[in-house]
ROMAR-361133 format. One record per residue (C-alpha): residue number from 1; x, y, z. Coordinates in Angstrom, 1 decimal, always signed. Each point is the difference from the previous one (the first is absolute). Layout:
<rs>
<r><i>NUM</i><u>X</u><v>Y</v><w>Z</w></r>
...
</rs>
This chain:
<rs>
<r><i>1</i><u>+21.1</u><v>+29.7</v><w>+9.7</w></r>
<r><i>2</i><u>-3.3</u><v>+1.7</v><w>+0.4</w></r>
<r><i>3</i><u>-2.8</u><v>-1.9</v><w>+1.7</w></r>
<r><i>4</i><u>-3.1</u><v>-0.9</v><w>-2.0</w></r>
<r><i>5</i><u>-2.0</u><v>+2.5</v><w>+2.1</w></r>
<r><i>6</i><u>+2.4</u><v>+2.8</v><w>-1.0</w></r>
<r><i>7</i><u>-0.2</u><v>-1.1</v><w>-3.7</w></r>
<r><i>8</i><u>-3.8</u><v>-0.2</v><w>+0.2</w></r>
<r><i>9</i><u>-0.2</u><v>+3.5</v><w>+1.5</w></r>
<r><i>10</i><u>+2.3</u><v>+1.3</v><w>-2.8</w></r>
<r><i>11</i><u>-2.1</u><v>-1.5</v><w>-2.8</w></r>
<r><i>12</i><u>-3.4</u><v>+0.8</v><w>+1.4</w></r>
<r><i>13</i><u>-1.4</u><v>-3.5</v><w>+0.3</w></r>
<r><i>14</i><u>-2.8</u><v>-0.6</v><w>+2.6</w></r>
<r><i>15</i><u>+1.9</u><v>-3.1</v><w>+1.2</w></r>
<r><i>16</i><u>+1.1</u><v>+2.3</v><w>+2.8</w></r>
<r><i>17</i><u>-2.2</u><v>+2.7</v><w>+1.5</w></r>
<r><i>18</i><u>-3.4</u><v>-1.0</v><w>-1.2</w></r>
<r><i>19</i><u>+1.0</u><v>-3.5</v><w>+0.9</w></r>
<r><i>20</i><u>+2.9</u><v>-1.3</v><w>+2.0</w></r>
<r><i>21</i><u>+1.1</u><v>-2.9</v><w>-2.2</w></r>
<r><i>22</i><u>+3.7</u><v>+0.9</v><w>-0.7</w></r>
<r><i>23</i><u>+1.4</u><v>-1.5</v><w>+3.2</w></r>
<r><i>24</i><u>-1.7</u><v>-3.3</v><w>-0.7</w></r>
<r><i>25</i><u>+1.2</u><v>+0.0</v><w>-3.6</w></r>
<r><i>26</i><u>+3.6</u><v>+0.8</v><w>+1.2</w></r>
<r><i>27</i><u>-0.2</u><v>-2.9</v><w>+2.5</w></r>
<r><i>28</i><u>-1.0</u><v>-2.5</v><w>-2.7</w></r>
<r><i>29</i><u>+1.9</u><v>+1.4</v><w>-3.0</w></r>
<r><i>30</i><u>+3.3</u><v>+1.2</v><w>+1.4</w></r>
<r><i>31</i><u>+1.9</u><v>-3.2</v><w>-0.7</w></r>
<r><i>32</i><u>-0.9</u><v>+0.4</v><w>-3.7</w></r>
<r><i>33</i><u>+1.0</u><v>+3.7</v><w>-0.2</w></r>
<r><i>34</i><u>+3.2</u><v>-0.4</v><w>-2.1</w></r>
<r><i>35</i><u>-1.2</u><v>-3.1</v><w>-1.9</w></r>
<r><i>36</i><u>-0.8</u><v>+0.1</v><w>-3.8</w></r>
<r><i>37</i><u>-3.6</u><v>-0.8</v><w>+0.6</w></r>
<r><i>38</i><u>-3.3</u><v>+0.5</v><w>-1.9</w></r>
<r><i>39</i><u>-2.8</u><v>+1.9</v><w>+1.8</w></r>
<r><i>40</i><u>-3.6</u><v>+0.2</v><w>-1.2</w></r>
<r><i>41</i><u>-2.4</u><v>+2.5</v><w>+1.6</w></r>
<r><i>42</i><u>-3.7</u><v>+0.0</v><w>-0.8</w></r>
<r><i>43</i><u>-1.1</u><v>+3.6</v><w>-0.2</w></r>
<r><i>44</i><u>+1.9</u><v>+3.2</v><w>-0.9</w></r>
<r><i>45</i><u>-2.2</u><v>+2.5</v><w>+1.7</w></r>
<r><i>46</i><u>-1.5</u><v>+3.3</v><w>-1.2</w></r>
<r><i>47</i><u>-3.1</u><v>-1.6</v><w>-1.4</w></r>
<r><i>48</i><u>-0.7</u><v>+1.1</v><w>-3.7</w></r>
<r><i>49</i><u>+2.5</u><v>+2.8</v><w>+0.0</w></r>
<r><i>50</i><u>+2.9</u><v>-1.4</v><w>-2.0</w></r>
<r><i>51</i><u>+2.5</u><v>+2.3</v><w>+1.7</w></r>
<r><i>52</i><u>-1.2</u><v>-0.5</v><w>+3.6</w></r>
<r><i>53</i><u>+1.3</u><v>-2.8</v><w>+2.2</w></r>
<r><i>54</i><u>+3.2</u><v>-1.9</v><w>-0.4</w></r>
<r><i>55</i><u>+1.5</u><v>+0.8</v><w>+3.3</w></r>
<r><i>56</i><u>+0.0</u><v>-3.6</v><w>+1.1</w></r>
<r><i>57</i><u>+1.9</u><v>-1.1</v><w>-3.1</w></r>
<r><i>58</i><u>+2.6</u><v>+2.7</v><w>+0.4</w></r>
<r><i>59</i><u>+0.4</u><v>-1.1</v><w>+3.6</w></r>
<r><i>60</i><u>+0.6</u><v>-3.6</v><w>-0.9</w></r>
<r><i>61</i><u>+2.4</u><v>+1.0</v><w>-2.7</w></r>
<r><i>62</i><u>+2.1</u><v>+1.9</v><w>+2.6</w></r>
<r><i>63</i><u>-0.4</u><v>-2.6</v><w>+2.7</w></r>
<r><i>64</i><u>+1.0</u><v>-2.9</v><w>-2.3</w></r>
<r><i>65</i><u>+2.9</u><v>+1.5</v><w>-2.1</w></r>
<r><i>66</i><u>+0.6</u><v>-3.2</v><w>-2.0</w></r>
<r><i>67</i><u>-3.7</u><v>-1.0</v><w>-0.5</w></r>
<r><i>68</i><u>-2.3</u><v>+0.2</v><w>-2.9</w></r>
<r><i>69</i><u>-3.3</u><v>+1.6</v><w>+1.0</w></r>
<r><i>70</i><u>-3.2</u><v>-1.0</v><w>-1.8</w></r>
<r><i>71</i><u>-3.5</u><v>+1.3</v><w>+0.5</w></r>
<r><i>72</i><u>-3.5</u><v>-0.5</v><w>-1.3</w></r>
<r><i>73</i><u>-2.9</u><v>+2.5</v><w>+0.0</w></r>
<r><i>74</i><u>-3.4</u><v>+0.2</v><w>-1.7</w></r>
<r><i>75</i><u>+1.0</u><v>+3.5</v><w>-1.2</w></r>
<r><i>76</i><u>+2.8</u><v>+0.9</v><w>-2.3</w></r>
<r><i>77</i><u>+2.9</u><v>+0.9</v><w>+2.3</w></r>
<r><i>78</i><u>+2.8</u><v>-0.1</v><w>-2.4</w></r>
<r><i>79</i><u>+1.2</u><v>+3.6</v><w>+0.8</w></r>
<r><i>80</i><u>+1.4</u><v>-1.6</v><w>+3.2</w></r>
<r><i>81</i><u>+2.2</u><v>-2.5</v><w>-1.9</w></r>
<r><i>82</i><u>+3.7</u><v>+0.5</v><w>+0.6</w></r>
<r><i>83</i><u>+3.2</u><v>-1.9</v><w>-0.1</w></r>
<r><i>84</i><u>-0.8</u><v>-3.2</v><w>+1.9</w></r>
<r><i>85</i><u>-3.7</u><v>+0.9</v><w>+0.2</w></r>
<r><i>86</i><u>-2.5</u><v>-1.7</v><w>-2.5</w></r>
<r><i>87</i><u>-3.8</u><v>+0.5</v><w>+0.2</w></r>
<r><i>88</i><u>-2.7</u><v>-2.2</v><w>-1.6</w></r>
<r><i>89</i><u>-3.6</u><v>+1.2</v><w>-0.6</w></r>
<r><i>90</i><u>-2.7</u><v>-2.5</v><w>+1.0</w></r>
<r><i>91</i><u>-2.1</u><v>-1.5</v><w>+2.8</w></r>
<r><i>92</i><u>+1.3</u><v>-1.9</v><w>+2.9</w></r>
<r><i>93</i><u>-2.8</u><v>-2.6</v><w>-0.4</w></r>
<r><i>94</i><u>+0.6</u><v>-0.5</v><w>-3.8</w></r>
<r><i>95</i><u>+1.9</u><v>-3.3</v><w>-0.1</w></r>
<r><i>96</i><u>+0.8</u><v>+0.3</v><w>-3.7</w></r>
<r><i>97</i><u>+1.5</u><v>+3.4</v><w>+0.7</w></r>
<r><i>98</i><u>+1.9</u><v>-1.3</v><w>+3.0</w></r>
<r><i>99</i><u>+1.4</u><v>-2.9</v><w>-2.0</w></r>
<r><i>100</i><u>+1.3</u><v>+2.4</v><w>-2.5</w></r>
<r><i>101</i><u>+1.6</u><v>+2.0</v><w>+2.7</w></r>
<r><i>102</i><u>+1.7</u><v>-3.0</v><w>+1.6</w></r>
<r><i>103</i><u>+1.2</u><v>-1.1</v><w>-3.5</w></r>
<r><i>104</i><u>+2.0</u><v>+3.3</v><w>-0.1</w></r>
<r><i>105</i><u>+1.1</u><v>+0.2</v><w>+3.6</w></r>
<r><i>106</i><u>+0.7</u><v>-3.6</v><w>+0.7</w></r>
<r><i>107</i><u>-0.5</u><v>-1.4</v><w>+3.6</w></r>
<r><i>108</i><u>+0.0</u><v>+2.7</v><w>+2.6</w></r>
<r><i>109</i><u>+1.8</u><v>+0.5</v><w>+3.3</w></r>
<r><i>110</i><u>-2.5</u><v>+2.4</v><w>+1.5</w></r>
<r><i>111</i><u>-3.7</u><v>+0.7</v><w>-0.8</w></r>
<r><i>112</i><u>-1.8</u><v>+2.9</v><w>+1.7</w></r>
<r><i>113</i><u>-3.8</u><v>+0.5</v><w>-0.3</w></r>
<r><i>114</i><u>-0.8</u><v>+3.7</v><w>+0.4</w></r>
<r><i>115</i><u>-2.6</u><v>-0.2</v><w>-2.7</w></r>
<r><i>116</i><u>-3.8</u><v>+0.4</v><w>+0.1</w></r>
<r><i>117</i><u>-0.3</u><v>-1.2</v><w>+3.6</w></r>
<r><i>118</i><u>-3.2</u><v>-1.8</v><w>-1.0</w></r>
<r><i>119</i><u>-0.2</u><v>-3.2</v><w>+2.0</w></r>
<r><i>120</i><u>-0.9</u><v>-2.2</v><w>-3.0</w></r>
<r><i>121</i><u>+2.9</u><v>+1.5</v><w>-2.0</w></r>
<r><i>122</i><u>+2.5</u><v>-0.5</v><w>+2.8</w></r>
<r><i>123</i><u>-0.9</u><v>-3.7</v><w>+0.3</w></r>
<r><i>124</i><u>-0.1</u><v>-0.6</v><w>-3.7</w></r>
<r><i>125</i><u>+3.4</u><v>+1.7</v><w>-0.6</w></r>
<r><i>126</i><u>+1.7</u><v>-2.0</v><w>+2.8</w></r>
<r><i>127</i><u>-1.6</u><v>-3.3</v><w>-1.2</w></r>
<r><i>128</i><u>+1.5</u><v>+0.5</v><w>-3.5</w></r>
<r><i>129</i><u>+3.3</u><v>+1.9</v><w>+0.7</w></r>
<r><i>130</i><u>+1.4</u><v>-1.9</v><w>+3.0</w></r>
<r><i>131</i><u>+0.9</u><v>-2.9</v><w>-2.3</w></r>
<r><i>132</i><u>+2.2</u><v>+2.4</v><w>-2.0</w></r>
<r><i>133</i><u>+2.0</u><v>+1.0</v><w>+3.1</w></r>
<r><i>134</i><u>+3.4</u><v>-1.5</v><w>+0.3</w></r>
<r><i>135</i><u>+0.9</u><v>-2.4</v><w>+2.9</w></r>
<r><i>136</i><u>+0.9</u><v>+2.2</v><w>+3.0</w></r>
<r><i>137</i><u>-2.0</u><v>+2.8</v><w>-1.6</w></r>
<r><i>138</i><u>-2.3</u><v>+2.3</v><w>+1.9</w></r>
<r><i>139</i><u>-3.6</u><v>+1.0</v><w>-0.8</w></r>
<r><i>140</i><u>-1.3</u><v>+3.1</v><w>+1.9</w></r>
<r><i>141</i><u>-3.5</u><v>+1.4</v><w>+0.1</w></r>
<r><i>142</i><u>-0.8</u><v>+3.5</v><w>+1.2</w></r>
<r><i>143</i><u>-3.2</u><v>+1.7</v><w>+1.2</w></r>
<r><i>144</i><u>-1.8</u><v>-3.1</v><w>+1.4</w></r>
<r><i>145</i><u>-2.3</u><v>+2.5</v><w>+1.9</w></r>
<r><i>146</i><u>-2.3</u><v>-0.3</v><w>-3.0</w></r>
<r><i>147</i><u>-0.8</u><v>-3.5</v><w>+1.3</w></r>
<r><i>148</i><u>-2.4</u><v>+1.9</v><w>+2.4</w></r>
<r><i>149</i><u>-1.3</u><v>+2.5</v><w>-2.5</w></r>
<r><i>150</i><u>-3.2</u><v>-0.9</v><w>-1.9</w></r>
<r><i>151</i><u>+0.8</u><v>+2.1</v><w>-3.1</w></r>
<r><i>152</i><u>+3.1</u><v>-2.2</v><w>-0.6</w></r>
<r><i>153</i><u>-1.8</u><v>-3.3</v><w>+0.6</w></r>
<r><i>154</i><u>+0.8</u><v>-0.1</v><w>+3.7</w></r>
<r><i>155</i><u>-2.1</u><v>-0.3</v><w>+3.1</w></r>
<r><i>156</i><u>+0.2</u><v>+1.4</v><w>+3.5</w></r>
<r><i>157</i><u>-3.0</u><v>-2.1</v><w>+1.1</w></r>
<r><i>158</i><u>+1.0</u><v>-3.4</v><w>-1.2</w></r>
<r><i>159</i><u>+3.6</u><v>-0.3</v><w>+1.1</w></r>
<r><i>160</i><u>+0.1</u><v>-3.6</v><w>-1.2</w></r>
<r><i>161</i><u>-1.0</u><v>+0.8</v><w>-3.5</w></r>
<r><i>162</i><u>+1.8</u><v>-2.2</v><w>-2.5</w></r>
<r><i>163</i><u>-0.1</u><v>+2.8</v><w>-2.6</w></r>
<r><i>164</i><u>+2.4</u><v>+2.3</v><w>+1.8</w></r>
<r><i>165</i><u>+3.8</u><v>+0.1</v><w>-0.7</w></r>
<r><i>166</i><u>+0.7</u><v>+0.0</v><w>+3.8</w></r>
<r><i>167</i><u>-1.8</u><v>-3.2</v><w>+0.5</w></r>
<r><i>168</i><u>+1.4</u><v>-1.6</v><w>-3.1</w></r>
<r><i>169</i><u>+3.5</u><v>+0.6</v><w>+1.2</w></r>
<r><i>170</i><u>-0.8</u><v>-1.1</v><w>+3.6</w></r>
<r><i>171</i><u>-1.3</u><v>-3.2</v><w>-1.4</w></r>
<r><i>172</i><u>+3.3</u><v>-0.5</v><w>-1.8</w></r>
<r><i>173</i><u>+1.8</u><v>-0.2</v><w>+3.3</w></r>
<r><i>174</i><u>-1.2</u><v>-3.6</v><w>+0.1</w></r>
<r><i>175</i><u>+2.3</u><v>-0.6</v><w>-3.0</w></r>
<r><i>176</i><u>+3.0</u><v>+0.4</v><w>+2.3</w></r>
<r><i>177</i><u>-1.1</u><v>-3.0</v><w>+1.9</w></r>
<r><i>178</i><u>-1.7</u><v>-2.2</v><w>-2.6</w></r>
<r><i>179</i><u>+2.3</u><v>-2.9</v><w>+0.7</w></r>
<r><i>180</i><u>-1.5</u><v>-0.1</v><w>+3.5</w></r>
<r><i>181</i><u>-3.6</u><v>-0.5</v><w>-1.2</w></r>
<r><i>182</i><u>-1.2</u><v>-3.4</v><w>+1.1</w></r>
<r><i>183</i><u>-2.4</u><v>-0.7</v><w>-2.9</w></r>
<r><i>184</i><u>+1.0</u><v>-2.6</v><w>-2.6</w></r>
<r><i>185</i><u>-2.4</u><v>+1.6</v><w>-2.6</w></r>
<r><i>186</i><u>+1.8</u><v>+3.4</v><w>+0.2</w></r>
<r><i>187</i><u>+1.6</u><v>+1.0</v><w>-3.3</w></r>
<r><i>188</i><u>+2.8</u><v>+2.6</v><w>+0.5</w></r>
<r><i>189</i><u>-0.4</u><v>+3.1</v><w>-2.2</w></r>
<r><i>190</i><u>+2.7</u><v>+1.9</v><w>-1.8</w></r>
<r><i>191</i><u>-0.1</u><v>+2.5</v><w>+2.8</w></r>
<r><i>192</i><u>+0.5</u><v>-2.7</v><w>+2.6</w></r>
<r><i>193</i><u>+3.1</u><v>-1.2</v><w>-1.7</w></r>
<r><i>194</i><u>+1.5</u><v>+3.4</v><w>-0.6</w></r>
<r><i>195</i><u>-0.9</u><v>+2.4</v><w>+2.8</w></r>
<r><i>196</i><u>+2.7</u><v>-0.1</v><w>+2.7</w></r>
<r><i>197</i><u>-0.8</u><v>+3.2</v><w>+2.0</w></r>
<r><i>198</i><u>-2.6</u><v>+2.7</v><w>+0.4</w></r>
<r><i>199</i><u>+0.3</u><v>+3.3</v><w>+1.9</w></r>
<r><i>200</i><u>-3.0</u><v>+2.2</v><w>+0.8</w></r>
<r><i>201</i><u>+0.2</u><v>+3.7</v><w>+0.8</w></r>
<r><i>202</i><u>-2.5</u><v>+2.8</v><w>+0.2</w></r>
<r><i>203</i><u>-1.7</u><v>-0.1</v><w>-3.4</w></r>
<r><i>204</i><u>+2.6</u><v>-2.2</v><w>-1.7</w></r>
<r><i>205</i><u>+1.3</u><v>-3.5</v><w>-0.3</w></r>
<r><i>206</i><u>+3.3</u><v>-1.6</v><w>-1.3</w></r>
<r><i>207</i><u>+0.0</u><v>-3.5</v><w>-1.4</w></r>
<r><i>208</i><u>+3.3</u><v>-1.8</v><w>-0.4</w></r>
<r><i>209</i><u>+0.4</u><v>-2.6</v><w>-2.7</w></r>
<r><i>210</i><u>+2.1</u><v>-3.2</v><w>+0.2</w></r>
<r><i>211</i><u>-0.2</u><v>-3.7</v><w>+0.4</w></r>
<r><i>212</i><u>-2.2</u><v>-0.8</v><w>+3.0</w></r>
<r><i>213</i><u>+1.3</u><v>-3.5</v><w>+0.5</w></r>
<r><i>214</i><u>+1.2</u><v>-0.2</v><w>+3.6</w></r>
<r><i>215</i><u>-2.4</u><v>-2.9</v><w>+0.8</w></r>
<r><i>216</i><u>-1.6</u><v>-0.9</v><w>+3.2</w></r>
<r><i>217</i><u>+1.2</u><v>-1.9</v><w>+3.1</w></r>
<r><i>218</i><u>-3.3</u><v>-2.0</v><w>+0.1</w></r>
<r><i>219</i><u>-2.0</u><v>+0.2</v><w>-3.2</w></r>
<r><i>220</i><u>+0.9</u><v>-1.9</v><w>-3.2</w></r>
<r><i>221</i><u>-2.0</u><v>+0.7</v><w>-3.2</w></r>
<r><i>222</i><u>-2.5</u><v>+1.8</v><w>+2.1</w></r>
<r><i>223</i><u>-0.7</u><v>-2.8</v><w>+2.5</w></r>
<r><i>224</i><u>+1.5</u><v>-0.9</v><w>+3.4</w></r>
<r><i>225</i><u>+1.4</u><v>-3.5</v><w>-0.6</w></r>
<r><i>226</i><u>-0.7</u><v>-1.3</v><w>+3.5</w></r>
<r><i>227</i><u>-3.7</u><v>+0.7</v><w>-0.7</w></r>
<r><i>228</i><u>-0.1</u><v>-0.9</v><w>-3.7</w></r>
<r><i>229</i><u>-1.9</u><v>-3.3</v><w>+0.3</w></r>
<r><i>230</i><u>-2.6</u><v>+1.3</v><w>+2.3</w></r>
<r><i>231</i><u>-0.4</u><v>+3.2</v><w>-2.0</w></r>
<r><i>232</i><u>-0.3</u><v>-1.9</v><w>-3.3</w></r>
<r><i>233</i><u>-2.9</u><v>-1.9</v><w>+1.3</w></r>
<r><i>234</i><u>-1.6</u><v>+3.2</v><w>+1.3</w></r>
<r><i>235</i><u>+0.4</u><v>+1.8</v><w>-3.3</w></r>
<r><i>236</i><u>-1.4</u><v>-3.0</v><w>-1.9</w></r>
<r><i>237</i><u>-3.1</u><v>+0.0</v><w>+2.2</w></r>
<r><i>238</i><u>-0.2</u><v>+3.8</v><w>-0.6</w></r>
<r><i>239</i><u>+0.1</u><v>-0.4</v><w>-3.7</w></r>
<r><i>240</i><u>-2.5</u><v>-2.9</v><w>+0.0</w></r>
<r><i>241</i><u>-2.4</u><v>+2.2</v><w>+2.1</w></r>
<r><i>242</i><u>+0.2</u><v>+2.8</v><w>-2.5</w></r>
<r><i>243</i><u>-1.2</u><v>-2.3</v><w>-2.7</w></r>
<r><i>244</i><u>-2.7</u><v>-1.7</v><w>+2.2</w></r>
<r><i>245</i><u>+1.9</u><v>-3.3</v><w>+0.0</w></r>
<r><i>246</i><u>-0.3</u><v>-0.5</v><w>+3.8</w></r>
</rs>
């Protein structure tokens, strides 16, 4: 079988050449190659030219011979539709549109964000679409270099900005270890409970979905039992101080 790099070169997608994403995709997706999966890619390429772009979709169709490939784009890209390729026109941050897409696709095995690359859009799309990924599904985001580019909402001067996609995903690494957090007031999020692995590469990240329920060797309900009594008193004093009760 051809490698994804060979397939990408054949179909003219910039996932190889302009970028070097295909080996990473192959590493994370190869076990799904022959499965009857559903793939959604944000962004078709070619901007407002209806006939331009589509190389990535054709590559996924060839790489996954039993998959259904879906895509969304703000421009009408229906000329690229084909057997096992379906394209929807709409914005990646329009939740009403995305709900309609999911109603037609059903839960997805793979979601790939190669859309606007605007930091706010990346974060918004992930926040909404990750819940519609199947257990054991994979969410991939490309072109995280825009986290450092001002025109896309990024920053190269404030590398801790909470508005960049890179920092958003770095913060989510704490979700992997949420059961180790020694704080009885901590409320686990959906991401805490459902992110089981994250892999970062140059300009991209993969997020694996599953049940993050391995537990902790020490912490129970976000508190170390051996220190529960002492900590309870401490937190009560802390709360009282916040309200001026001490």
